[in-house]
N, C-alpha and C positions, 0 to 999 in steps of 0.2 A: 225243495228241501227247507224245512223250517229253520229259521235263523236261530243260531245258538245264543242263548241269553248271555249278556255280558256279565262279567264278574262284578259283584257289588263291592264298592270300596268301603273300607271300615270307616266308622265315624271319625276316628282321629285323622285318617287320611283325607276325608272330605273336609274336615275343619282346616287341616293344613293347606289344602288346595285353595280354600276361600281366603285364608290369611295371605298366601303367596300372591294371589290375584290382587289383593289390596296393596301388598307391599310393593309389587313391581311398578305400578304407576305412581307410587309416591304416597300411598295411603297410610304410611306409618306415622304420619305427623311430622311437624317441622323438626323436632328434636331427633327423631329416628332417622329422618332423611339426612340431616346434617351429620349424624353419627356415621351413617354408611359412607358418606362422602369423605369424612375424616379418615375412616378406615381404609378406603380404597385409594384415595388420592394423596392424602397427607401423611399416612402411616402413623397417625397420632392415636394409638390404641386406647390409652387411658381416657382421653376426652371422648373418643368414639363410644366406648362402653357407657360412660356416664350419660352422654347425650341420648343414646339409643334407649336406655332404660327409662329416662324421663319421658321420652317420646312415647314409648309403649304404655307407660302409666297413664298419660293423658288420653291416649287413643283408645285403650282397651280396658281400663280399670272397671268401667261400668259393666262390661260383659264377662270378663274373666274372674273378677273377684266377688261376684254376687254369690250368696249361699246356694250351693247345689248339693245334691246327694252324693254319697260316697262314690257311686259308680261313675257319675259324670266327672268327678274329680280325677278319677283314674284315667278316664278317656281324655280329659284335658291334658293330663301329664303326658300321655302317649302322643297327643296332638302336638304338644310342645317339642317332644323329641323329633317328630317328623318335620315340624316347622324348622327346627334348628338344622336338621340335615339338609332340607331343601334351601334354607337360607345360605348354608355353606356352598351348595351347588350354584345358587344364584350369584353369590359373591364371586365365586371362581369364574363364572361366565362374564360378570361385569369387568373383572380384572383382565380376563382374556380379551374382551372387547376393547378395553382401554389400551392394553398393550398392542393389540393389532392396529389401532388408530395411530398410536405413537410410532410404530414401525412404518406405517404408511407415510407419516410426516417425514421421518428420516429418509425414506425413499424419494419423496417429492423434493426435498431440499437438495439431495444429491443429484437428482435428475436435472435440476435447474443449472447445475455446475458441471455437467458431464463433459461438454465439449470445450476445446481450447479456442474459444471465440475471442481472441485477443482484440481489444478495442484498437481501432486504427488500421486493422488489417481487413480490407475488403476481399471478397472472393475473386480469385484470378483463375482463368481457364488453365487446367492442367495442374493446379496446385490444390491439394486436399487439406481440409480442416481436420487436424488430429483430435483425438480424444485427450482431455486435459492430462490424465495420468500417464499418457504415453510420452509426453514431452516435458512434463513439469520438472524444473530444476529448483531445489530448495534455495531460498534467499538466505543471505547472511547479513548480520546487523552489527552496527555499533550502537551502544546504548548508554543510558545513565539513569540513575534513580532520582526522581524529582522530589520525593517527599523526605523530610528529615527523619532520622532515627532508624535508618535501614543500612547501617554500615556493613553488616554481614551480607546483606543482599547485594550491596555494591561489589564486595569482594567476590561473591559468587558469580555475579554477572561479568565482572572483568575476567575471571578465570575462564568462563565459558567463551568469552569473546576472543581469547587468544587463539582458539581453534575454529572460530566462526560459529557464533551462537545461532541456533535455529529456533523457530517459533515453538516447535514441539518441546524443546528443552525447557522453555519457560512455562508452557502449559502444564508440563509434568510436575512443576514445582508449585503451581498455583494453590493447591489444596493446603500445603503446609506453610506457604509464605505469601501473605496478602499483597506483597509488593508486585506480584505478577498477576494479580486479579484484574488489573486495569493497565492496558498496554496501548500506547499511541505509536503507530508506525508512520514515520515521516519519510517522504522522498518526492522528488520532482516527477513530472509525467513520464510514463513509459518504463518505470522501474519495477513493475510487476506487483504493485500493492493489491489491486483488485484480483489478479490471478492467484495471489497467495491466499486471500480470503476464500476464494472459490475452492481452492485445494483443501483448505481446512474443512469447509462445509461438506465437500464431497467425501473426504476421508472419514469424518465422523458419521455422515449419513450411511456410508457403506460399512461402518465398523472396522475401518482399516487404519485407524490411528495407531501410533506406537503403543505397545502393550503397557508401558508405564503411564500413559495418559488416560485420564478418566474419559469415558464416552459421554461428553456433554451433548446436550441437544443444541445443534447449531441453528442460529438465526442470522441470515445474511441480509442486511437492509442497505440498499443503495440510497444514500441521503439525497441525491439529486432527484430521485423518484418521489420522495416524501417531503421535500423542502418546503413546499407550499402548505402542506398539512401541518407540519411541525412549527411553522412560523406564524400560524394564525393565533387569534387571541386566546382561545381555549383548545389547545391541541389535545389529541387523544393520549392516554397514558401508554406506556410501552406495551402492557398486555393487550390493550385495545388495538394498538397499531399492528401487533402480531396477528391477533385473531381476525380483525376486520379488514385488513389490507394485505398483509404479507401472505398469510395462508391461502386466501382466495387467488393470489397471483401465481401460485406454484403450479407446475405443469402436470398435476394429477387431478382429474375432475372429482367433484363431490367429496373432497377431503374434509370430513367433519370431526372436530375435536370437542371434548367436553367444554362447556361454557367458560369455566374458570381455569382451564388447563394451563394456559400461558402464565397466569398470575401465580398459580400454585408452583409451577416449575421454577419460576424466577425466585420466589420466596424460599424455595428449598435449595437454591444454588445449583440447579441442574442444567441451566442454560448458559451457552456461550453466545453473547450478542455481539455481532460484528457490524459496525457502522462504517460504510465505505464512502470516502470522498467528502470530508468536511469542507475542503476547499471548493467543492462544486456547489456549495450553498452561497448565494450572493452575499457579498460582504455586509450589506445592510441588514441581512436576516440572520447572520451568524450568531449575534448575541442572543436572539430568541431561541435558536436551535440549541446553543450551548446551555442556556438556562434550563431548557427542557431536559437535555441529556444529564445535567448535573442533578436534577430532581430525581430522575430515574435511577441513576447510580446510587444516590443516597437511600432510596427506598428499597432497592434490591441489591444490597451489599453482598449477599452470598453468591450471586451469579458473577460471571466473568464478562468483561467488556473489552473489545478491541476497536480502536478508531484509526482510520487512515486519513492522511491529509498531506498536502504540500507543506513544507516546513514553515514558510512565512504565514500561511493562513492559520496555522496552529499557534505560532509564537507571537503573532501580533495582536492577540486578543487583549481586551482591556481587563483590568483587575476585577471589575464588578461582575463580569460574565465570562470569566476565564475557565477553560477546561484544564485542570491540572491532574493528568493521569500519573499514577505512581511511577510507571516505567516508560521511558521514551526510547524508541528504537529507530535508528536511521538506517535505511537500506544501504548496504555496501554496493559498490560497483561490481558487476559481474567480473569474476577473475578468470584466468585461463582454464582451470578445470571445469568451472561452470559453463564457460563458452563451449568447450569441447563436448561436454555432456549434452548440452542443448542441440548443437549442430548435428551430432551423431544420431540422437533420438529423432530429431525433426526429419532428417533425410531417410532414416529407416521407415518412418511413417509414410513419406511420399512414395517410396518404392513399393512398400507393402500394399498400399491402396491402389497404386497404379497397376500392379500385377494381380489385381483381384483378390487381395488379402491372402497371398501365398507367401509364407515365411520359409523360403528355400535358400540354399547357399548362393545361387545366382542373384537373388534379390538383395541379400545381405551384402554381397560384394559390391553390387552397383551402388548401394546406399553408402557404404564405407568409402568407396572411391570418390564419390561426389563430396562427401563430408571432408575427406582429407584434402581435396583440392581447395575447398573454401577455407578451411582452417589454415592451410599453407599461405594463401593470399593474405589472410588477416594477420598472421604472425610475421609476415615479411614486411608489412606496411604499418608503421606506428599509428598513422591517422585512422586506419581501419580498426586497429586494436582499441583505440580510444572510443570510436563509435560503438563498438560491440560491448562496451562496458554497460550500455543501456539495453535491457532485454528487448524492448520494443524495436530499437534500431537494429539489433542483431537479427531479430525476426524479419525485418524488412530487407536486410542484406541477404539473408538466406533465400527469401522469395525472389529477389532480383537475380541472384546467382543461378537459381533453378530456371527462371524464365529466360535468362540470357546467359547460358553457360560459357560462351566464348567471349563475352563482353568484359571490359575492364570495370571493376567495381567502383562505384562512387567513393571518393575519399573524404568528403566533408558532409556534414549533416544536411546542409542546404541542397547539395547536389543529390543526396539520397532522396530527400523529400520530392525534389523536382522530378527525378526519374520515376518515382512511384506515381506521381500525377500523370506523367506522359503515358506510363503503362496503363493506368486506369482509364484515361480519357481518349487515348488514341489506339494503343496496341490491343487492349482487351476487346473493344468492339470489332476491330479488324480481324482478330484471331477467331472470333466467333461468327465472322461473316454476317454481321448485323448491319442492315442498311438503316442508318439513322443520320440525324443532323450532325452528330459527332464525327461521322466518317465521310464527310463531304470532301470536295476536292480542294478546298481553300484553307486547309489546316484549321478546321473549325474547333478542334480540340483546344487550340491556343486561345481562341476567343472564349471558349467555355471556361478555361482556367482563369482568364481575366475577370469574368463574371463572378466566379467563385471567390476570387481575390477581393472584389468589391464587397461581396457579401461578408467575407471574413473580417475585413477592416471595420465595416459598420457594426458587426456584432461585437468586436473588441471595444469600439467606442461606446456602445450601449451596455457593455459588460454583460453580454448574453452568451450562454452556451447552447441554447436552443431557441428556436423561433416557431411561433404558431404558423400553421400553413397559410392562413389568410394574409398575415403580415408578410410572410416570405414571398408569396405570389405578387403582392403589391411591389415589394422591393425589386424582384426579378424583372417586373415590367419596366421599371425605370432603368435598370442596368442594361437590359436588352435594347431599349430605345437609345441609350447613350452609345451603344456599340453598333447601332443601325442594323440590328438583326430582326428578322420578321417572325421568327419562331414564337409561338405562344408560350407565355410563362409556364402554364401547366404542362405543356409538352416538354419543355426544357427540364423542368423539375422531375418529370417522370423518367426521362432518359438518364439524367444524372443519378437518380436514386436506383433505378433498376439495372443500369448497365455499368456505370463507373463506380457506384456506391461511395462516392465522396461526400454525399449527403445521405444520412440514414434517418429513418423514422422509428425511434425506440418507443415513443408514446404516440397514441392516436393523434394525428394531425399536428404533430410537433416534430421539427427537423433539427438536426445538428450534424456537425462534422464527426467522422468516425472516431476521432480522438482530438482533444484540445490542441495537441501539438500541430496537427494539420491546419487548424484554424489560425494558430500563431504564425506558422510558416507562410500561409497564403496572405495574411494581413501584412507581414513584413514585406512580402513580394510586391504587394500593391503600393505600399509607401515608396518603395524603390521605383516602381513604374511611374508613379505620379511625380516623383521628385519632391515630395513634401516632407522632408526630414523634420521640419519644425513641428509637425504633429506629435513627435516623440518627446520634444524638449519639456513640455509641461507634465509629462507622465513619468519622469525619471524616478520619482519616489513611490510609484505604484507597483506593487508586486504583480498585479494582473498583467502588466505590460513588460515585465523583465525579459521573458523569453522572446517576445516580439523584437525588443530593442537589440538583443544579442543576435538574433537571426538576421536582422537588418544590417548590423555591423559586419556580419560574415559575408554579405553579398554586395553591399554598396561599394562603388568604385573609389570614393573618397571618404574614408571613415574618420579622418583626423578632426574634422569640425565637430562631429558628434562626440568624440572622446573629449575634446577640449571643453565643449559646452557642459557635458556631464560633470567634468572636474570643476569648472567655474561655479556650478551650482552646489558644490559640496558633496557630490555623489562619487566619492573616490573609489569605492569597491566596484561600483557599476562601470566606471571608466576603465578600471583595471581589467574587469571581465571582458569588456569590449576589445581591449588590447589583446588579451589572450585569444579571443575568437578571431580577430583579424590576422594575428600572426600565423594562423594556420594556412593562409593563402598568399603570404608574401612571396614565397618561392615561385608562384605561378602567375597570378594576376598583376601584383604590384611591382615585380622586379622590372617590368617593361616601362614603368612610369616612375622615373627617378625622382621627379619633383614631388609626387605624392608620397613616395617611399620616405623621402627626407622629412616631409611634413609629419608623416606618421611617427617616425622615430623621435622627432622633437616632442610630439604629443605624449608619446610613451614616457619620455624622460620627465616631462612635467608631471605625469601621473605618479611615477615612482617617487619623485621628490615630495609631492604633496601627501601621498598616501602614508609615508613613513614619518611625517611631522609629529603626529601624536606620540608615537613610540619614542622618538628622539626627546621630546619634552619630558616624558615620564622618566627616561633614563637620566636626563640632565638634572632633574630634581630629586633623583634617587628614590623614586617610587617603584622599587624593584618588583614587588609582587604584582602591581598593576601592569608594569612593563612586561612581565612574564606572560600574563594572560593576553596582552595586546599582541605580543609576538605570535602566540598561538592563533589568535583571531586572524591576523594578517596572513599567516601561512595556510590555514585551513581554507580561507576564502580564495586564496591564490590558486589552489588546486581544484576549485569549483565545488567545494563542499560547504556545509552549513556549520555554524557554531554548535558545538555539542558532539560533532562527529570526530572520529579518530583518523589518523593517517594510516594507510597501509604501506607496505614496502615500495610499491610502484610509485606512490605519491612522492616519496622522499627521493627515490632514485631519479625521478624525472622532474623534480622541483626546479623551477627556472633559476639558472646560474646567477643572473644579475640580482634577483631578489634575495637569494641566499647570501650573496656577497654583501649586500647592503645591511641585512640583519646582523650578520656576524661582525661587520665593522663597527656598527653602532654599539653593540654590547662590549666589544673589546675597548673601544674608545672611552666610554663613560665608566667602565669598571677598572680602568688603568691596567688593562690586560689580564685581569684576574678571572673574568668570565667571558663566555662566548663559545660558539660551536667549535671554532678552531682550537681553543684551549682544551675543551673536552676531548676533541679528537686526539690531541697529543697524548693526553693521559690514557685514553683508550688504547692507543698504539703501544704505549709502554706496558700495558697489561696483556699484550699479545693479540690485540684486535679481535676480541671474542665476538662471534656471530651467533652464539647460542648460549643458553643458561649453563654456566659452569663456574668453577672456582675463580677463573680469570674475570668473569663478569661480576661476581660478588666483590672481588678485589677492586674493580673499577668503581663500584657503588660505594665502597668504603672510602676510597681516596677522594671522591668529590663530595661526600657528605650526603648521599642519597640513602645510605645504609648505616645503621648504628647499632652496635650490640647484637649483630646478627639479624636484625629486623630492617626491612625496607620502610622508609619513612613516607608518610603522606605529605602532600604539598604544604599543608598548613603547619607541619612540624619543622619545615626548613627555617633557617635563621633569617634569610632575606636581609642580612647585615653584611655590608662589604668588608668590615673589619673583622668580624667574628667568624664568617663562613670560610669553608675550605675553597681552594682554587678549583674552578670548574663547576661549582654548584648550580649556576644558572647559565642559560635558560633551562628550566625544567618543563615549561609549557603546561604546567598544572594538570589537573586530573583528566581533562577531556582531550588532551593533545596526543602527540605521538608516543607519549610515555604514559603507562597506566599508573595510578597512584600506588597500587599494590604491585610493585615491580617484580618482574620475573616471568610472567606469563606472556611470552612473545615480545617483550620489550627489547630484549637483546638483539634480535634480528632486525627490528626496525631502527634501532640506534645504529647498528652496524651498517645498514644500507645507506644511512646519511653520512656517517663518518668515512665510509669507503670511497666517497666521491673525490676525484682529483682536484675539483675546483674549490675545495674547502681548505 
């Protein structure tokens, strides 16, 4: 059958096809191409039209504007109409393609954060890794505004904090208040900083953020992964880092984005850049990374930035290369509702996965029964409640409880870390019936732990968080030889990595402990084993060693020498922290050693006397405002928090009696009984002992001078004058203490929790 002739396209349609073929690969010229980019990517319509017209003039003037007969002009007009229509179609296709790529990016960033792979938690037989959103519990914060001129934002932040501010509360305000466009989140290890950023990235990636929050494009950058790149002489820009390093690392293959996509999105303020772990950058390189970050913040002011760090790493920066984010948030301790929510979610996941993902009444009951048992034990023992304020330690407690349901839970942090090491080095290989060097007849797991302790101490001394494989094998060879073990270093490393997972390989041929806390614990354990306490003396002033020193004080048999040495070198707060850590085991270990107990009590007395000397001098010389802040500083560090954080009710209810007595006596003495906590308590009782915001609370504020003319006064508005002020005005503890500057939002319950104590 003869082939049917094809329909001949009209001349305008043929011309249109030719033009479209030229346009698609970029034949419209520089101006036209840039115009199309402006239209599709930057939404700058005016510039796009101008640039495109110029491009067309340069490219086609010679062809389209030459004199032609009337019929050709008509055909050209028709061709223009067809070209316009097809250009519209082509633009729609380009936009659709770009949108598809952007959605794939969202999907890829979410996929990277999907599981709850908490750092420090290795896999244990019979315990399942939940999905992040199945067990995530929102963190709460204390915060302050760092930049001047944001008094309204400070009031807004304080109001939010009374009920526990969440990160979404602040991100929802970022568009209308620049104070929330840069947020630094500060906390010590194990408080969930990384998990929080993963939650944000996952939620935005899946478009599950609260409805009042803009769907920013999330970019989660682990600074430990890029610290070498960012500290080099010419580091990449932020768009280059995203395009060349971050996107290729995401778990979706062949994710291709337009060349300048990251730059355009940053300039338009569509990105939320999250930089995790500033403290994980070596101290010597932090100024370089800070300089890089400051440059990127300045260049891309419209976008949002969140930085996480341990407090000292952020606060100890020098002025020349300091990162000053507008808002600082300190992660609050996990409270009882958060603890309950996590344990119940976690146990539901364990039973759900254990029963083949069946969500049936029997599974829910088994999960609730186990959760109730764990929560009951925690609530009955203050030491466990204290441990569970840290999300990482609570996770470890839950794992221990599920692995050994009838065993007594460890009551101190050092005991918990030790039990996890035993579980990973001895019980896990045994439960899996694996024949390895770790499951030998001579408690090889104990030798394995000693070797890991030796490694941890050397890494602390070298200020390392990870070690290259070649260096690690060389070190292991020396450790094994010292312990007279014949196993090859490579075999030892393989078994530790694959079976115990107390060393992990996050980057090719680079190893580290699963969490810095484990490295710190094992290093402290090694100092105890060696009996070389003097190694710590020259490191009292180094933030890198603070946790090691405290973990050492918690387990050494005779801590009084350590405490006195720290005190003699002027490290009063560290000495006091060691006292607090040691006091947790007096009832068990030290009560049998009366000589050491007496020595410890003498050391504690020396610490108290020395620690309060500065406050006493300020009060004696009537520097009342400075004395007020010093009182806050002493109290907040006594409860284990950082300057800038606030007290919660539990902090004040459990504040050490002796410290509270000293503080009160000093204020009463030097103010001639006009100021002091006991003076304030008497007035508070006369007002009916208000525990919530009401008329009695306002009356209390009026009587002591915190309220005037119906308005609560900020700290700087107080008189700080012994003769002119009202009785009970001080201590106020300034803006960052247990009292907010704009009084009323939660302050009454915190004040009441302190004044309700019988020892005041």
